[in-house]
Structure formats: C-alpha cells, structure tokens
N, C-alpha and C positions, 0 to 999 in steps of 0.2 A: 480591418487589418488585410493587407494586401500579402502577395506572396513574398515579395522582397522583406517585408516585415516579419513575416513568419519565420522565414529561414534566418534571419538576423537573430531572432529570439530564441531559436533552437541552437544555433551556434553559441551563443552568449551563455546557455544553461546547460551546455555540454560538461560532463564530469567524467575525466580520464579512468579514475578507479573504477566508478560504475560501468563504464564502457568495457573495461577488461574482464570485470565480472560477468556481465550479461553475454558477452563474447563466448565465454566458456559455458554459460548455462544453456545458450541456444545453439551449441555445438557448430562453431563457426570453423573449426580445424579441418585440415585436408582429409578428405574422404567420410567427413561427417554430414549430416543431412543440411546444415547451414553453411556449408564451406564457402569462404569468401565475403560472408555477410559483414557489413560495416556498422559497429554500434558506437555512438558518441556519449552514451551515458545519460540518458533522461527517462525518469521513471513514469509509469503509465498516469499517475494523478496529475502530474505537469503537463502531459500530453493531452489529457481530456481537458483541461483548463484552456490551453491554447486553442483546441480544436472548436470549442465552443465561441470563443472570440473570433474565430476565423471562419465561421459558418458561412458567410456570405461570399467568400471567394468562387470564382466561377470553375465551370468543368474544366478548361484548359489548364488552369492552374492547378486543379486537383490532380489530374493526370501527371502534370510535371512533378508534383511531390510523390505520385505513386509509382512513377518510374525512376525514383531517386536509388542511388546506390547505398544511401545512408537507411539503415532499419528504422529509425525513429521517424524519418520524414515519411516512409511508406505507411507506418502506424498512424501518423497523424492524417494523413490523406483518407486512411479508411475510417478514421473516427469522424472526421468531417461529412464524409459520405454518410455515415450512420445518422449522425444529428440532422442532416439535412432531410435524409429519407422520412426520419420521424414527424417531421413538419410539413412534408411536401404534399401537393395535390397528386392526382393519378399519373398524371402525365409527366411530372418530374421524377416520380417513383420509378416509371419505366425506364427513364433516362439514366437514373442511378444505377439501376439494376444492369442496364447495359453497359455503363462505364466499368463496373466490377467485372462482368464476364469478359469483356472484351481486353481488361487489362490484368486478367487473374495471373498471369505469369510472373507478376510482380509480387503476388501474394504467396510468398515463398517460405514461410516459417509457420509453426503450428500456432503461435500467438496471434500472428496476422490472419489466419484463418478464423479462429475462435472469436475475435473481438467483435467482429460485426456481422458475420455471415448469417447467423440466425436471424439478426435484426433486419438484414437487408434482403439477402436471397431467399430465407424461410418465409420472411414476412411479406415478400412480393409475390411468392408462388403459394400462399395459403389458399386462395382461391382460384388457382390456375393450374393449367397443365404442368405436371411436374416431371416430364420425361427428360428434360435436360439434366436432372440429378442422376438419371439413370446412366446417362451418356458419360458423365463425369466419374461416377463410380466405376465405370469399365474403363478409363482413362489408363495410360501408362504413367501418369503423373501423380506422385504421391499427393501433392497438394490438392490436385482435382478431386481425387478420391477422398481426401479429408473434407474438403468443402462440400462433397455429396452428403456425407453422413451428418456433418455438423449442422447443415442447413435444416435438417429435420428437427433440430431442438425446438424451433419456433412450432413446429406441427405438434410435438409432444406436449407443449404447453397448452395447446388447445385440444388436447386428449384425441390426437389423430395419430396413430402408431403405426399404420400399415406401411407406409413408406420407410419408416426407420427399419422394420422386420425386414422388408424386401431388399433394402440396400445393405442391411448387415449381412443377409444371405449372400450377396455378391461379393462382400468384401470378407467373408469368413475364412477363406483361405489364404488371404493376403499376407505377405511375407513381412511388413514392416511393422514395427512396434508402435510408431505414432497412429497407425490404423487400428492396430489392436486396441490401444488406450481409447481412441475416438469411439469405436463401436461398442466398447465395454460400458464406457460412460453414458452414452445414449441409452442402452439397454437398462442401466442403472435408474436413469431418469424417468424411464417408462415405469420401472418397478416402484417408484416414489408415488406415481399415480394409480397404478393398476398393476398390483405384484402378481395377480394371477395370469394376467397377460404376458408378463415377462417370463414367468415360469414355464408357461405352456411353450414359449418360444425355445427357451433353454432345453427344455425336457428332451427334444430330438437331436440338439445341436451340441451340448456342452461338451460332450466326449470329445467331439471333433475340433472344438474351439482352441485358438492358441491359448496358452496358460494366462498370458497377461490380460487378454480379452476376457476370460472367464473371471479372473480375480477382480476386475474393474466392476463387471456385471453383478457379481454377489457381494459386493463390499459391505452392503447394508444388512445382509442377512443375518440371521442369528448364527453364533459361532458354531454350533453342531450341525446346523443345515450346511454352512459353508464347507465345513469339513467333509460333509458327505458329497456334495459337489466336486470338490477336489480330488477325493479318492474315487470318484466315478461310482458311487453307491446310490445315487438317486432313481 
C-alpha cells in the first residue's frame, strides 16, 4: 500500500458524525488545546488496521502523513512508526526515533502523544542517555512536556522509576490539566508495581500537587487512604 492508496482509503472511511464528536472531544474550538485541528471521523481500530497494511511505506511518505492537517493522518503516521519500530534493527530504530523527535511539532494532541511515545521514544531510550526527556520537560510546549513524562511509561514497565519521579518533580507546578493528568497517571502506574515507592514520592509532595494530579496518582488507593491524602492528613 503506497501513500496515495492510504490517503484514498482514509478519505473513503471518513464519517462526518464521528468527526463532529471527535472534534468536540479533543477540544478543537477557539482557545482550546486542540484549536484548529481537523478530524474526518475514523476510529482507532480502523487506523491500526490500515497502519499494519501500510507498514512498508518509506520515511518521506510517513513524514508527509505526519505533517498533515488531518488528525487521523497524523495518528496513522505515528502508528506506522510504532509498528516499524517494533520490527526494526538498531539503525532503523534510531532513524524512527529521529523522525519522531524532528517532527514532533505535528504531535499536538494528547492521543497523538500517548499512542506511540512509550513504544518508540521510551523504548529507544531504555538503555541510552535520557537527557533529551529533561530538555523536553523544561520546554514551553505542552506537548513536549507530555512527551517527556509519557515516555517514561516504558521505563516503568521495566521497573525503572527514577526518571518518572525526576520529571514529575520538574512538572509538579505546571499549570496545564493535561500535564496534571499525565503525571498522576504515571505515578499511578508506578504504584501498580511498587506502591511503597509511589507513597514515598507522594509523602513530601502531595500537599503541593495540583488536585487533578493527586487524584490520578491515588486513584487505586483504598477509599479511606484516598480521603486522607485529599484532606492533607497523611
């Protein structure tokens, strides 16, 4: 399947009603975080199916999709990158990592960040220097910051928590709700694997956390313990 065939299939599968609903869900209105994004109404299972068939398209074609004004085309590009990465040798994995980083300005909504960032950026950096994540965490870009923390999900799955905690500290006073949710989610994921480590981190920080971040982080705690955290009684 080449790029022309991919775009033709996407166009044929578009659904105006789904596009309308997705536009609302992903906050594309004026002043919202997804302002101006264009949806044509294709659901993730369909995009995943297309991506698997289009896995052999080349880097130039992937970048063309990734720079599209259409949200689903950008998502498709990221899915293709992820599937390619999973089967790639070390050199191709490096190239895929570089394509992602060099074109990340197009990765500009939370679903686009979340879908493949752990499986590409996190996976690539698992046994490498991770300083790029700290640079992203200190960026002015909302999406760079979300990439930084969500990348660490791959490390968490390998029981490596230090980078998540350090990046969480950088983002602890961030003002955006999407960062609060992402940090809280990653802390919760640590808690699934090592509750003691999560609680140790929370103990000296929970009173200064944005409420949403805390709620996400303690979502799986027993109700009585949750209430203690929420009331500042831990």
